[in-house]
C-alpha positions as CSV (number, residue, x, y, z in Angstrom):
1,M,-43.8,-96.3,6.0
2,K,-43.7,-94.3,2.8
3,I,-40.5,-92.4,2.2
4,L,-39.8,-89.5,-0.3
5,I,-36.2,-88.7,-1.1
6,V,-35.5,-85.3,-2.8
7,G,-32.5,-85.3,-5.2
8,S,-31.0,-87.1,-8.2
9,G,-27.4,-87.9,-7.5
10,G,-25.2,-90.6,-6.1
11,R,-25.8,-89.3,-2.5
12,E,-29.6,-89.8,-3.0
13,H,-29.0,-93.3,-4.4
14,A,-26.9,-94.2,-1.3
15,I,-29.7,-92.8,0.9
16,A,-32.3,-94.8,-1.0
17,A,-30.2,-98.0,-0.7
18,S,-30.0,-97.5,3.0
19,A,-33.7,-96.7,3.3
20,V,-34.8,-99.9,1.4
21,K,-32.9,-102.0,4.1
22,S,-35.2,-100.6,6.9
23,P,-37.9,-103.0,7.9
24,K,-40.1,-99.9,8.6
25,V,-40.1,-99.0,4.9
26,D,-42.8,-100.2,2.5
27,K,-42.4,-97.8,-0.4
28,I,-39.8,-95.2,-1.6
29,Y,-40.4,-92.3,-4.0
30,C,-37.6,-90.1,-5.3
31,A,-38.0,-86.7,-6.9
32,P,-36.6,-86.5,-9.5
33,G,-34.3,-89.5,-9.1
34,N,-32.2,-91.2,-11.7
35,A,-32.0,-94.5,-13.6
36,G,-30.3,-96.3,-10.7
37,I,-32.6,-95.0,-8.0
38,G,-35.5,-96.0,-10.3
39,Q,-34.5,-99.7,-9.7
40,I,-35.4,-99.4,-5.9
41,A,-37.8,-96.5,-5.8
42,E,-40.5,-94.9,-7.9
43,C,-39.1,-91.8,-9.5
44,V,-41.4,-88.7,-9.6
45,P,-40.8,-85.9,-12.2
46,I,-40.7,-83.1,-9.7
47,G,-37.6,-80.8,-9.5
48,A,-35.8,-80.5,-6.2
49,M,-36.5,-76.7,-6.1
50,E,-40.3,-77.1,-6.7
51,F,-41.1,-76.9,-3.0
52,E,-44.9,-76.6,-3.3
53,K,-45.2,-79.5,-5.7
54,L,-43.0,-81.6,-3.5
55,A,-45.0,-80.9,-0.4
56,D,-48.3,-81.4,-2.2
57,F,-47.0,-84.8,-3.5
58,A,-46.0,-85.8,0.0
59,K,-49.5,-84.8,1.4
60,N,-51.4,-86.5,-1.4
61,H,-49.4,-89.7,-1.2
62,Q,-49.4,-89.8,2.6
63,I,-45.6,-89.8,2.8
64,D,-44.5,-90.5,6.4
65,L,-41.0,-89.0,6.1
66,T,-39.3,-86.9,3.4
67,I,-35.5,-86.8,3.3
68,I,-33.9,-83.8,1.6
69,G,-30.6,-84.9,0.0
70,M,-29.4,-81.7,-1.7
71,D,-28.1,-78.4,-0.5
72,D,-30.0,-76.0,-2.8
73,P,-33.5,-76.9,-1.5
74,L,-32.4,-76.9,2.1
75,V,-30.8,-73.4,1.8
76,G,-33.9,-72.3,-0.1
77,G,-36.2,-73.3,2.7
78,V,-37.9,-76.5,1.5
79,V,-38.1,-77.8,5.1
80,D,-40.1,-74.8,6.2
81,V,-42.6,-75.4,3.5
82,F,-43.1,-79.0,4.5
83,E,-43.4,-78.2,8.2
84,E,-45.9,-75.4,7.5
85,K,-48.1,-78.2,5.9
86,G,-47.7,-80.5,8.9
87,L,-45.4,-82.9,7.1
88,K,-42.5,-84.8,8.7
89,V,-39.2,-83.9,7.0
90,F,-35.6,-84.6,7.7
91,G,-33.2,-81.7,7.2
92,P,-32.5,-78.2,8.6
93,R,-34.9,-75.3,8.3
94,K,-33.8,-72.4,6.1
95,N,-32.4,-70.4,9.1
96,A,-30.2,-73.3,10.1
97,A,-29.2,-74.4,6.6
98,I,-27.4,-71.0,6.4
99,L,-24.6,-72.9,8.1
100,E,-23.7,-74.1,4.6
101,G,-25.5,-71.4,2.6
102,S,-23.2,-68.6,3.8
103,K,-19.6,-69.1,4.4
104,A,-19.4,-65.6,6.0
105,F,-22.2,-66.6,8.5
106,S,-20.4,-69.9,9.4
107,K,-17.0,-68.1,9.8
108,D,-18.6,-65.4,12.0
109,L,-20.3,-68.1,14.1
110,M,-17.0,-69.9,14.7
111,K,-15.3,-66.7,15.7
112,K,-18.1,-65.7,18.1
113,Y,-18.2,-69.2,19.8
114,K,-14.4,-69.8,19.6
115,I,-14.7,-72.9,17.4
116,P,-11.2,-73.5,15.8
117,T,-11.0,-72.3,12.2
118,A,-8.6,-70.4,9.9
119,A,-8.2,-66.6,10.3
120,Y,-10.4,-64.8,7.7
121,E,-11.9,-61.5,6.5
122,T,-15.2,-61.0,4.5
123,F,-15.8,-58.6,1.7
124,D,-18.7,-57.4,-0.4
125,D,-16.6,-54.8,-2.3
126,P,-14.0,-56.2,-4.7
127,K,-11.8,-53.0,-4.4
128,K,-11.6,-53.5,-0.6
129,A,-10.7,-57.2,-1.1
130,L,-7.9,-56.2,-3.5
131,A,-6.5,-53.7,-1.1
132,Y,-6.5,-56.3,1.7
133,L,-4.7,-58.8,-0.5
134,E,-1.8,-56.3,-1.1
135,T,-0.7,-56.9,2.5
136,A,-1.9,-60.5,2.9
137,K,0.4,-63.5,3.2
138,M,0.4,-66.0,0.3
139,P,-0.8,-68.6,-0.4
140,I,-4.3,-67.6,0.4
141,V,-7.8,-69.0,0.0
142,L,-10.8,-67.2,-1.7
143,K,-14.3,-68.5,-1.1
144,A,-17.5,-67.4,-2.8
145,D,-19.9,-66.9,0.1
146,G,-22.9,-68.9,-1.3
147,L,-23.5,-72.3,-2.8
148,A,-21.3,-73.1,-5.8
149,L,-21.6,-76.8,-6.4
150,G,-18.6,-77.4,-4.3
151,K,-16.4,-75.4,-6.7
152,G,-16.4,-71.9,-5.3
153,V,-13.1,-72.1,-3.6
154,L,-9.8,-70.8,-5.1
155,I,-6.4,-71.5,-3.6
156,C,-4.1,-68.7,-4.8
157,N,-0.3,-69.0,-4.5
158,T,0.6,-65.5,-5.6
159,L,-0.8,-62.0,-5.4
160,E,-1.5,-62.1,-9.2
161,E,-3.5,-65.3,-8.8
162,A,-5.4,-63.8,-5.9
163,K,-6.3,-60.6,-7.8
164,A,-7.5,-62.7,-10.8
165,G,-9.5,-64.8,-8.3
166,V,-11.3,-61.7,-6.9
167,K,-12.2,-60.7,-10.5
168,E,-13.4,-64.3,-11.2
169,I,-15.6,-64.5,-8.1
170,M,-16.8,-60.9,-7.5
171,E,-16.7,-59.2,-10.9
172,D,-17.1,-61.9,-13.5
173,K,-19.5,-63.8,-11.3
174,K,-18.2,-67.2,-12.3
175,F,-20.2,-68.7,-9.5
176,G,-23.2,-66.4,-10.0
177,S,-24.8,-64.7,-7.0
178,A,-22.7,-66.9,-4.7
179,G,-19.9,-64.4,-5.4
180,N,-21.7,-61.3,-4.2
181,H,-19.8,-61.7,-0.9
182,M,-16.4,-63.3,-0.5
183,V,-14.4,-64.8,2.3
184,V,-10.6,-64.4,2.2
185,E,-9.1,-67.1,4.4
186,E,-5.6,-68.0,5.7
187,F,-4.2,-71.0,3.9
188,M,-4.0,-74.0,6.2
189,T,-1.8,-77.1,5.7
190,G,-2.4,-80.6,6.9
191,R,-4.6,-83.6,6.2
192,E,-8.2,-83.1,5.3
193,V,-10.9,-85.2,6.9
194,S,-14.7,-85.2,6.5
195,V,-16.9,-86.1,9.4
196,L,-20.7,-86.5,9.0
197,S,-23.1,-86.3,12.0
198,F,-26.8,-86.6,12.8
199,V,-28.2,-83.8,14.8
200,D,-31.6,-83.2,16.5
201,G,-31.2,-79.6,17.5
202,K,-29.4,-80.3,20.8
203,T,-27.8,-83.8,20.6
204,I,-25.1,-84.8,18.0
205,R,-24.1,-88.3,17.0
206,I,-20.9,-88.7,14.9
207,M,-20.6,-91.0,12.0
208,S,-17.5,-92.7,10.7
209,S,-14.8,-90.4,9.2
210,A,-14.1,-90.2,5.5
211,Q,-11.8,-88.3,3.0
212,D,-12.9,-86.9,-0.3
213,H,-10.8,-86.2,-3.4
214,K,-12.0,-83.0,-5.1
215,R,-9.5,-82.4,-7.9
216,A,-10.3,-83.9,-11.3
217,K,-6.8,-85.4,-12.0
218,D,-4.5,-87.8,-10.3
219,G,-2.1,-86.3,-7.7
220,D,-4.7,-83.7,-6.8
221,Q,-4.1,-81.8,-10.0
222,G,-6.7,-80.2,-12.3
223,L,-9.9,-78.4,-11.5
224,N,-12.1,-78.7,-8.4
225,T,-15.1,-81.1,-8.9
226,G,-18.0,-82.3,-6.9
227,G,-15.8,-85.2,-5.8
228,M,-13.9,-87.9,-7.7
229,G,-13.8,-90.5,-4.9
230,T,-13.6,-91.1,-1.2
231,F,-12.6,-93.5,1.5
232,S,-13.8,-94.4,5.0
233,P,-12.6,-94.4,7.7
234,S,-9.6,-92.0,7.5
235,P,-6.5,-93.4,9.2
236,F,-5.6,-89.8,10.1
237,Y,-8.7,-89.4,12.3
238,T,-7.2,-90.7,15.5
239,Q,-8.8,-91.1,19.0
240,E,-6.9,-87.9,19.9
241,V,-8.3,-86.0,17.0
242,D,-11.8,-87.3,17.9
243,A,-11.5,-86.3,21.5
244,F,-10.4,-82.7,20.6
245,C,-13.3,-82.4,18.1
246,Q,-15.8,-83.7,20.5
247,K,-14.7,-81.1,23.1
248,Y,-14.2,-78.0,20.9
249,I,-16.0,-78.5,17.6
250,Y,-19.0,-80.8,17.3
251,Q,-21.2,-80.1,20.3
252,A,-19.9,-76.5,20.3
253,T,-21.4,-76.0,16.8
254,V,-24.8,-77.5,17.7
255,D,-24.9,-75.3,20.9
256,A,-23.9,-72.2,18.9
257,M,-26.7,-72.7,16.4
258,A,-29.2,-73.2,19.2
259,A,-28.0,-70.1,21.0
260,E,-28.4,-68.1,17.8
261,G,-32.1,-69.2,17.6
262,R,-31.3,-71.5,14.7
263,P,-31.6,-75.0,16.1
264,F,-30.1,-77.5,13.6
265,T,-31.9,-80.7,12.8
266,G,-30.5,-83.0,10.1
267,I,-26.9,-83.7,8.9
268,I,-23.9,-81.5,9.7
269,F,-20.9,-82.3,7.6
270,F,-17.7,-81.1,9.2
271,G,-14.8,-80.5,6.8
272,L,-11.7,-80.6,9.0
273,M,-8.1,-79.7,8.5
274,L,-5.7,-81.5,10.8
275,T,-3.1,-78.7,11.3
276,E,0.0,-78.7,13.5
277,E,-2.0,-76.6,16.0
278,G,-4.8,-79.2,16.0
279,P,-8.0,-79.8,14.1
280,K,-9.7,-76.7,12.6
281,V,-13.0,-76.4,10.6
282,L,-12.5,-75.8,6.9
283,E,-16.3,-75.8,6.1
284,Y,-19.7,-76.9,7.2
285,N,-22.3,-78.6,5.0
286,A,-25.9,-79.0,5.9
287,R,-26.4,-82.5,4.3
288,F,-24.7,-85.7,3.5
289,G,-21.5,-85.3,1.4
290,D,-21.4,-86.7,-2.1
291,P,-19.5,-89.0,-2.4
292,E,-18.9,-89.4,1.4
293,A,-22.4,-90.8,1.8
294,Q,-21.5,-93.6,-0.6
295,V,-18.8,-94.9,1.8
296,V,-20.2,-94.0,5.2
297,L,-23.9,-95.2,4.8
298,P,-23.0,-98.8,3.6
299,R,-20.9,-99.2,6.8
300,M,-23.6,-98.0,9.2
301,K,-25.2,-100.8,11.2
302,N,-28.2,-98.7,12.4
303,D,-31.5,-98.5,10.7
304,M,-31.1,-95.1,9.0
305,I,-34.8,-94.4,9.0
306,E,-34.9,-95.0,12.8
307,V,-32.0,-92.5,13.3
308,M,-33.6,-89.9,11.1
309,E,-36.9,-90.2,12.9
310,A,-35.1,-89.8,16.2
311,C,-33.6,-86.5,14.9
312,V,-36.9,-85.1,13.8
313,E,-38.5,-86.1,17.1
314,G,-35.7,-84.7,19.3
315,K,-34.8,-88.2,20.6
316,L,-31.3,-88.6,19.2
317,D,-29.9,-89.0,22.7
318,E,-31.6,-92.5,22.8
319,I,-29.5,-93.6,19.7
320,N,-26.0,-95.1,19.7
321,L,-24.5,-95.1,16.2
322,E,-22.6,-98.2,15.2
323,F,-20.4,-98.9,12.2
324,E,-18.9,-102.0,10.8
325,E,-15.3,-102.7,11.7
326,N,-14.1,-102.5,8.1
327,A,-13.5,-100.0,5.3
328,A,-15.0,-98.7,2.1
329,V,-13.6,-96.9,-1.0
330,C,-15.7,-95.1,-3.7
331,V,-14.2,-94.4,-7.1
332,V,-16.2,-92.0,-9.3
333,L,-16.6,-93.0,-12.9
334,A,-17.0,-89.7,-14.8
335,S,-17.4,-88.5,-18.4
336,D,-14.0,-87.4,-19.8
337,G,-13.9,-83.7,-19.9
338,Y,-15.7,-83.2,-16.6
339,P,-16.0,-80.7,-14.9
340,V,-15.8,-78.4,-18.0
341,S,-17.5,-80.0,-21.0
342,Y,-18.3,-83.6,-21.9
343,E,-20.7,-85.7,-24.0
344,K,-23.7,-87.6,-22.7
345,G,-26.0,-90.3,-23.9
346,F,-23.6,-93.3,-24.0
347,E,-24.9,-96.7,-23.0
348,I,-23.5,-98.1,-19.7
349,Q,-22.7,-101.9,-19.6
350,G,-21.6,-104.2,-16.9
351,L,-24.0,-103.0,-14.1
352,E,-25.6,-106.4,-13.6
353,K,-22.5,-107.8,-11.8
354,F,-23.1,-105.6,-8.8
355,E,-26.4,-107.4,-8.2
356,T,-24.6,-110.7,-7.4
357,E,-21.4,-109.5,-5.6
358,E,-21.7,-108.9,-1.9
359,G,-19.9,-105.8,-0.5
360,Y,-19.9,-104.0,-3.9
361,Y,-22.2,-101.1,-4.8
362,C,-22.8,-99.0,-7.9
363,F,-24.4,-95.7,-7.0
364,H,-25.8,-93.7,-10.0
365,A,-25.1,-90.0,-10.1
366,G,-25.6,-88.9,-13.7
367,T,-27.6,-91.6,-15.5
368,S,-31.0,-91.8,-17.3
369,L,-33.1,-94.3,-19.1
370,K,-33.3,-94.1,-22.9
371,D,-35.1,-96.8,-25.0
372,G,-35.0,-99.1,-22.0
373,K,-31.2,-98.7,-21.7
374,I,-29.2,-96.9,-18.9
375,V,-27.1,-94.1,-20.4
376,T,-24.7,-91.5,-19.2
377,N,-26.4,-88.2,-18.3
378,G,-23.9,-86.1,-16.4
379,G,-20.3,-85.3,-15.6
380,R,-20.1,-87.7,-12.6
381,V,-21.8,-90.8,-13.9
382,L,-21.4,-93.6,-11.2
383,G,-19.9,-94.1,-7.8
384,V,-18.4,-97.6,-7.6
385,T,-18.0,-98.5,-3.9
386,A,-16.4,-101.6,-2.4
387,K,-15.8,-102.8,1.1
388,G,-12.8,-104.6,2.5
389,S,-11.5,-105.7,5.8
390,E,-9.2,-102.7,5.8
391,L,-8.6,-99.7,3.5
392,K,-6.0,-101.3,1.1
393,E,-8.3,-104.2,0.4
394,A,-11.3,-102.0,-0.1
395,R,-9.3,-99.8,-2.5
396,A,-8.2,-102.9,-4.5
397,N,-11.8,-104.1,-4.6
398,A,-13.2,-100.7,-5.7
399,Y,-10.7,-100.5,-8.6
400,K,-11.5,-104.1,-9.6
401,A,-15.2,-103.3,-9.6
402,A,-14.6,-100.1,-11.6
403,E,-13.4,-102.3,-14.5
404,W,-16.7,-104.2,-14.6
405,V,-18.4,-101.1,-16.0
406,E,-17.9,-99.8,-19.5
407,F,-19.2,-96.7,-21.4
408,D,-17.7,-94.4,-24.0
409,N,-15.8,-91.5,-22.5
410,K,-15.3,-93.3,-19.2
411,Y,-12.8,-91.5,-16.9
412,M,-11.6,-92.0,-13.4
413,R,-8.8,-91.0,-11.1
414,R,-6.4,-93.9,-10.4
415,D,-5.2,-92.7,-7.0
416,I,-8.3,-92.6,-4.8
417,G,-7.2,-93.6,-1.3
418,K,-3.5,-93.5,-2.2
419,A,-3.0,-91.6,1.1
420,I,-3.9,-94.9,2.8
421,D,-0.5,-96.3,1.6
422,E,1.2,-93.4,3.3
423,A,-0.6,-93.7,6.6
């Protein structure tokens, strides 16, 4: 098989690393890819939002399966373009990717189908939002309705903060058109857990749980980022939690989308909050999480390509997902100053050690090739992942491996997976 992966980050590198293990796969292309992906796939200079060019490339190169890694092209309708040309593609159509593309849509869906989530209101007029906040209980959560690189969520502790947040999202348009509409949501407390799943429109298969760390600094301080590290499985995702979610959240979401005439094929990412009243949905994503993919995929025993084909062909009920009885931790090596401003173009050294050490992975996120050398080319540069027999060992291994790599301006959180010690 020939595979095309669309995207350029650590998630796409993790997808490529899983695809290359499949005995079905002869050749992998990635558009546009990065320096790390380029070591196992042929990178193609086509942007993720250039739908017609991507589809033409797939047709001309007789690609057997295209995997869409990123949210923007999915929400924009890349799958529809591929399907119209008779091409096999893994990911939800535009009318299903709205599950991530509009927080107001997903909240309304959960309310209609009684899927547990936080109480909320939606607004497209900042004056009405401000009036509502005058009587609302603090703290409160403000969410830009559309895609905002994982950063369009503000937790406001006071009315003053909330008012400033409305201005930021709806008036100053800090997150662009994503802030044309806004969701105001009750603040929930509890442990956060991420659960990825494969879906074929009617059947859902759950992957191993994970937990992301969004804030830039240790102790969950600093600005929201695309993710500074993650671990899998989550010790807080118990059998009782799983049983509840299977009954009231997972299949219910798939059935709700089908009932709305928006059958979902691809990956549904469930962001869950384990509250005192039970698990509730914080958010949905319509693709693999980044960096969750970097800890979940290396632990999956199944042939990923086989599972994705089953999703596209509506045969997921024939698949049983299996994961290794171990753990994985990913520590993101970032450029100091991320997510605000940072320098790029520094040479990265020490990557060769990952080629000889089993159970250690280095997924490239923001890298490029310059004069034959791999250099930094983004805020999140690398995701260093390590396995262990249990979470504490995996965490120790990941931090050991993070020291193998050197580049100017290297920054990482030192407490990824610290919650493991508290479990």
